[in-house]
DRENMAR-289500 format. One line per 8 residues: number of its first residue (from 1); for each residue x, y, z of N, C-alpha, C. Coordinates in steps of 0.02 Angstrom, whole numbers, plus 50000, padded with zeros to 5 digits. Layout:
BEGIN
NUM> X Y Z X Y Z X Y Z | ...
! end
This chain:
BEGIN
1> 52324 49026 50050 52361 48961 50029 52384 48974 49952 | 52443 48951 49952 52475 48944 49877 52482 48872 49854 | 52460 48879 49782 52464 48802 49748 52516 48793 49701 | 52563 48750 49689 52596 48744 49642 52581 48675 49615 | 52563 48680 49540 52544 48617 49504 52592 48609 49458 | 52626 48554 49445 52679 48536 49410 52660 48472 49363 | 52669 48477 49289 52664 48419 49247 52733 48377 49262 | 52723 48323 49263 52768 48254 49267 52834 48279 49207
9> 52881 48241 49219 52933 48234 49178 52914 48186 49111 | 52939 48192 49054 52920 48166 49001 52937 48080 49000 | 52900 48048 48951 52908 47968 48953 52922 47954 48878 | 52935 47899 48852 52946 47884 48799 52890 47890 48750 | 52830 47881 48764 52766 47907 48738 52756 47975 48714 | 52770 48011 48778 52770 48086 48764 52821 48112 48706 | 52884 48081 48705 52929 48099 48650 52903 48090 48578 | 52861 48037 48573 52833 48020 48499 52768 48038 48498
17> 52742 48088 48543 52679 48117 48539 52623 48064 48542 | 52617 48012 48585 52573 47964 48585 52529 47993 48643 | 52455 47963 48650 52419 47978 48700 52434 47930 48756 | 52463 47971 48806 52490 47947 48865 52440 47966 48919 | 52391 47916 48933 52334 47942 48977 52327 47903 49046 | 52268 47889 49061 52259 47859 49120 52281 47783 49122 | 52268 47760 49065 52278 47675 49059 52360 47668 49043 | 52395 47722 49033 52465 47704 49014 52508 47718 49071
25> 52536 47670 49098 52576 47688 49168 52652 47669 49163 | 52681 47705 49108 52742 47702 49084 52784 47752 49134 | 52845 47723 49129 52901 47771 49181 52919 47836 49145 | 52960 47883 49181 52993 47936 49155 53041 47897 49111 | 53067 47942 49053 53128 47923 49016 53190 47955 49047 | 53247 47931 49024 53309 47968 49040 53301 48045 49025 | 53278 48065 48960 53260 48125 48951 53224 48159 49005 | 53166 48126 49030 53115 48149 49069 53153 48175 49135
33> 53196 48124 49154 53237 48131 49218 53279 48194 49218 | 53311 48207 49156 53361 48262 49157 53317 48331 49145 | 53262 48329 49124 53233 48391 49115 53203 48404 49188 | 53188 48352 49229 53167 48361 49306 53215 48402 49337 | 53286 48376 49329 53341 48403 49358 53351 48478 49345 | 53338 48497 49283 53350 48560 49256 53293 48612 49284 | 53227 48575 49290 53176 48615 49318 53191 48638 49392 | 53226 48601 49425 53255 48620 49496 53227 48564 49552
41> 53277 48565 49597 53258 48524 49659 53252 48559 49723 | 53185 48539 49749 53166 48587 49808 53169 48542 49873 | 53219 48532 49909 53215 48486 49967 53186 48516 50031 | 53155 48575 50018 53125 48604 50069 53054 48589 50071 | 53017 48560 50016 52962 48543 50023 52942 48484 50069 | 52893 48473 50116 52872 48433 50160 52831 48374 50131 | 52783 48391 50097 52726 48353 50063 52721 48365 49995 | 52707 48310 49946 52691 48333 49881 52636 48271 49860
49> 52571 48314 49838 52519 48267 49821 52517 48257 49741 | 52511 48185 49734 52531 48155 49661 52478 48120 49636 | 52468 48121 49564 52436 48075 49526 52463 48000 49548 | 52422 47953 49553 52452 47880 49570 52494 47847 49518 | 52496 47887 49462 52530 47853 49392 52608 47863 49415 | 52634 47804 49388 52714 47827 49397 52751 47873 49367 | 52726 47900 49317 52784 47959 49293 52773 48019 49346 | 52719 48027 49382 52699 48080 49419 52745 48079 49488
57> 52736 48011 49516 52769 47990 49567 52848 47989 49572 | 52882 47974 49501 52949 47985 49491 52975 48049 49493 | 52933 48093 49456 52937 48165 49455 52947 48203 49533 | 52899 48187 49562 52892 48207 49635 52954 48191 49682 | 52966 48123 49669 53020 48096 49706 53087 48135 49686 | 53099 48137 49622 53162 48174 49599 53159 48253 49607 | 53100 48292 49604 53111 48360 49616 53099 48378 49697 | 53073 48329 49724 53054 48351 49802 53087 48296 49844
65> 53149 48287 49843 53170 48227 49874 53163 48214 49949 | 53150 48260 49985 53138 48256 50064 53066 48253 50070 | 53018 48253 50021 52942 48262 50032 52915 48196 50040 | 52865 48194 50089 52818 48136 50084 52775 48126 50030 | 52764 48081 49988 52733 48076 49929 52669 48046 49948 | 52615 48086 49940 52533 48067 49953 52504 48061 49884 | 52497 48004 49856 52441 47990 49797 52375 48003 49811 | 52341 48036 49761 52275 48057 49760 52228 48026 49704
73> 52198 47987 49718 52147 47960 49665 52115 48012 49633 | 52098 48006 49573 52065 48053 49522 52108 48102 49490 | 52163 48105 49518 52216 48154 49478 52247 48119 49418 | 52239 48058 49404 52254 48035 49342 52248 48070 49276 | 52283 48063 49231 52274 48093 49165 52200 48067 49135 | 52186 48108 49080 52128 48093 49041 52134 48015 49019 | 52083 47986 49028 52073 47914 48992 52051 47921 48918 | 52105 47903 48879 52102 47907 48811 52080 47844 48784
81> 52063 47796 48813 52022 47733 48797 52059 47696 48735 | 52031 47670 48695 52073 47644 48631 52129 47677 48607 | 52124 47752 48608 52176 47791 48562 52239 47792 48617 | 52246 47765 48676 52307 47765 48711 52356 47729 48680 | 52423 47756 48697 52482 47716 48659 52486 47729 48590 | 52441 47776 48547 52447 47785 48489 52461 47861 48477 | 52491 47877 48411 52484 47945 48391 52438 47961 48329 | 52442 48020 48311 52396 48048 48264 52409 48014 48186
89> 52478 48000 48185 52495 47949 48120 52455 47898 48121 | 52476 47862 48169 52440 47787 48179 52363 47791 48168 | 52328 47844 48184 52259 47841 48179 52239 47888 48118 | 52262 47891 48076 52250 47956 48035 52193 47925 47982 | 52188 47855 47984 52119 47832 47941 52082 47805 47993 | 52081 47809 48056 52041 47762 48106 51979 47817 48107 | 51916 47792 48092 51864 47828 48089 51833 47863 48161 | 51844 47823 48210 51827 47835 48280 51865 47897 48300
97> 51932 47879 48288 51978 47952 48304 51959 48009 48262 | 51952 48002 48198 51943 48059 48157 51873 48096 48184 | 51830 48054 48204 51759 48083 48231 51784 48130 48300 | 51815 48088 48339 51839 48124 48403 51870 48199 48393 | 51922 48184 48341 51951 48248 48334 51914 48295 48301 | 51873 48283 48247 51827 48337 48209 51775 48356 48262 | 51761 48328 48313 51709 48352 48365 51745 48396 48425 | 51811 48418 48401 51850 48459 48458 51885 48426 48511
105> 51887 48364 48510 51920 48307 48561 51875 48321 48623 | 51808 48329 48638 51770 48346 48681 51730 48272 48690 | 51719 48243 48644 51674 48179 48658 51711 48118 48700 | 51669 48076 48709 51693 48010 48739 51738 47978 48696 | 51804 47965 48721 51850 47908 48690 51827 47850 48694 | 51818 47802 48643 51793 47741 48654 51833 47704 48696 | 51806 47674 48754 51835 47641 48799 51867 47687 48866 | 51854 47748 48842 51881 47803 48898 51834 47849 48923
113> 51854 47911 48923 51812 47971 48955 51791 48015 48896 | 51748 48051 48905 51746 48134 48878 51774 48178 48921 | 51790 48240 48886 51824 48286 48923 51784 48314 48978 | 51713 48309 48968 51681 48331 49026 51683 48289 49096 | 51680 48224 49076 51698 48169 49121 51761 48176 49148 | 51814 48200 49116 51890 48197 49145 51885 48246 49185 | 51863 48310 49164 51867 48366 49208 51834 48362 49270 | 51770 48342 49275 51732 48339 49329 51764 48281 49385
121> 51797 48227 49345 51845 48176 49395 51906 48209 49425 | 51936 48243 49377 52001 48271 49410 51995 48341 49458 | 51942 48386 49442 51930 48440 49481 51897 48420 49546 | 51866 48366 49546 51831 48344 49612 51892 48330 49663 | 51932 48285 49632 52000 48256 49666 52031 48316 49682 | 52045 48361 49647 52083 48429 49671 52050 48463 49724 | 51986 48481 49711 51948 48515 49757 51950 48489 49826 | 51931 48421 49826 51934 48383 49891 52006 48399 49922
129> 52055 48383 49883 52128 48393 49918 52132 48464 49947 | 52115 48512 49911 52136 48586 49928 52092 48594 49993 | 52024 48580 49993 51984 48586 50049 52012 48549 50111 | 52033 48492 50100 52062 48459 50168 52140 48492 50188 | 52164 48521 50138 52234 48548 50153 52214 48605 50187 | 52165 48645 50182 52141 48721 50206 52112 48699 50278 | 52080 48646 50282 52061 48616 50355 52116 48604 50396 | 52181 48587 50369 52237 48571 50407 52287 48624 50410
137> 52260 48686 50386 52293 48751 50394 52361 48736 50355 | 52367 48698 50299 52422 48705 50256 52425 48775 50215 | 52482 48800 50205 52489 48868 50177 52521 48856 50111 | 52551 48803 50098 52587 48793 50033 52562 48707 50011 | 52541 48711 49945 52523 48634 49926 52545 48633 49851 | 52592 48588 49861 52619 48555 49798 52594 48487 49766 | 52582 48491 49700 52537 48445 49666 52584 48425 49603 | 52591 48362 49588 52631 48342 49525 52572 48301 49490
145> 52560 48318 49435 52508 48280 49397 52518 48279 49332 | 52474 48311 49298 52468 48292 49209 52457 48346 49166 | 52474 48357 49120 52450 48410 49074 52377 48418 49078 | 52342 48369 49065 52278 48373 49068 52232 48390 49140 | 52270 48363 49186 52248 48384 49249 52255 48459 49272 | 52313 48494 49242 52322 48566 49250 52273 48606 49204 | 52264 48579 49144 52216 48615 49096 52137 48611 49132 | 52127 48556 49157 52059 48552 49189 52056 48605 49241
153> 52088 48605 49294 52098 48641 49351 52100 48718 49332 | 52137 48742 49286 52158 48820 49279 52088 48843 49230 | 52073 48792 49189 52015 48824 49146 51950 48823 49187 | 51945 48787 49236 51877 48800 49281 51891 48837 49331 | 51945 48843 49380 51946 48888 49431 51988 48954 49420 | 52023 48962 49366 52062 49032 49371 52017 49085 49366 | 52046 49141 49408 51994 49200 49414 52040 49249 49423 | 52023 49315 49410 52063 49384 49425 52069 49390 49497
161> 52104 49438 49516 52110 49467 49592 52050 49490 49614 | 52004 49502 49568 51922 49524 49603 51882 49471 49603 | 51906 49410 49575 51859 49353 49590 51822 49325 49541 | 51822 49366 49473 51795 49353 49419 51837 49311 49364 | 51810 49271 49328 51846 49222 49279 51879 49277 49236 | 51943 49256 49221 51984 49302 49179 51962 49281 49105 | 51965 49344 49059 51937 49323 48993 51978 49281 48958 | 51943 49236 48935 51981 49185 48882 52011 49116 48923
169> 52009 49132 48990 52038 49072 49028 51997 49002 49042 | 51928 49007 49013 51901 48952 49024 51916 48906 48944 | 51960 48931 48917 51988 48889 48858 52034 48834 48869 | 52003 48764 48876 52050 48716 48907 52125 48707 48885 | 52127 48724 48817 52203 48726 48793 52240 48781 48810 | 52206 48842 48826 52252 48895 48846 52295 48882 48901 | 52286 48826 48940 52316 48816 49005 52378 48756 48987 | 52387 48740 48927 52431 48675 48907 52500 48698 48928
177> 52534 48663 48960 52601 48664 48982 52643 48593 48954 | 52711 48610 48946 52756 48556 48928 52774 48517 48981 | 52809 48458 48981 52828 48422 49024 52866 48464 49085 | 52875 48452 49139 52910 48483 49194 52884 48562 49214 | 52835 48586 49184 52817 48646 49184 52754 48647 49236 | 52724 48713 49236 52658 48711 49278 52641 48783 49294 | 52606 48794 49347 52587 48854 49373 52587 48857 49441 | 52588 48919 49468 52580 48937 49540 52515 48992 49547
185> 52490 48978 49600 52422 49021 49613 52403 49038 49674 | 52367 49074 49695 52354 49080 49764 52270 49061 49760 | 52262 49015 49806 52197 48975 49813 52151 49013 49871 | 52094 49026 49832 52033 49060 49877 51977 49015 49887 | 51958 48998 49951 51906 48953 49965 51857 48991 49998 | 51793 48987 49975 51736 49015 50008 51684 48962 50001 | 51672 48928 50079 51629 48873 50073 51674 48811 50038 | 51627 48791 49997 51661 48736 49946 51672 48763 49879
193> 51672 48827 49881 51687 48865 49806 51772 48864 49805 | 51806 48839 49745 51894 48853 49739 51891 48903 49698 | 51940 48951 49704 51965 48994 49651 52031 48998 49648 | 52068 49001 49599 52138 49012 49585 52149 49069 49554 | 52194 49117 49595 52193 49190 49573 52269 49193 49561 | 52273 49244 49518 52343 49266 49497 52400 49207 49467 | 52362 49175 49427 52403 49116 49406 52469 49140 49367 | 52520 49118 49379 52586 49121 49355 52624 49056 49331
201> 52637 49065 49255 52670 48995 49234 52744 48986 49244 | 52780 48929 49251 52845 48923 49267 52869 48879 49219 | 52934 48881 49207 52979 48828 49170 53019 48800 49214 | 53047 48843 49259 53081 48815 49316 53049 48826 49380 | 53061 48781 49434 53016 48767 49489 53031 48839 49528 | 52993 48874 49549 53002 48936 49587 53024 48929 49660 | 53049 48970 49694 53067 48961 49759 53009 48936 49798 | 53021 48878 49825 52957 48849 49858 52976 48810 49911
209> 52949 48810 49983 52892 48860 49998 52919 48936 50002 | 52887 48986 50001 52898 49058 49992 52922 49067 50071
! end
């Protein structure tokens, strides 16, 4: 099975470097729509699994116009709690924000999630999706979600061709992508164990399905 995971097109909040997370359901901007068109249109894709948030659904509808759109609960972006809708300049004197940043951005955001909670929630949704797709004998799985969703998945599941964790790939931020970018990988399933092999980053959508 092959997996394509794509980050949604940008929003107004993305453009001003705001925390656009699970609680922020804003649409794509016109700039985001234009970037989606530059990334490519793939009418051959039949099904796209998406985060339920509007920006992911809009991206899927634009880039995969003939696909059935299937929202998957749990694939929503990190819940940044009270930090949502703000950027670092807005919060430079906010003690709660400074404490979160100084702690490596892994603690729980007030009113939101910790990184561990987010990764567990997001990866559980993705693993369930992939296991169900494998049971239906799907050979190509397309997912449109969020930067955090992608970082959570690949920092946890990325392995090399021998099945061992690739050196350095457990670094969450090593898998950061810009809007309309993502990764393709081969999915290996052994029982309930998920591995993503031979991950390749893309800036434009590759030929899909192959």
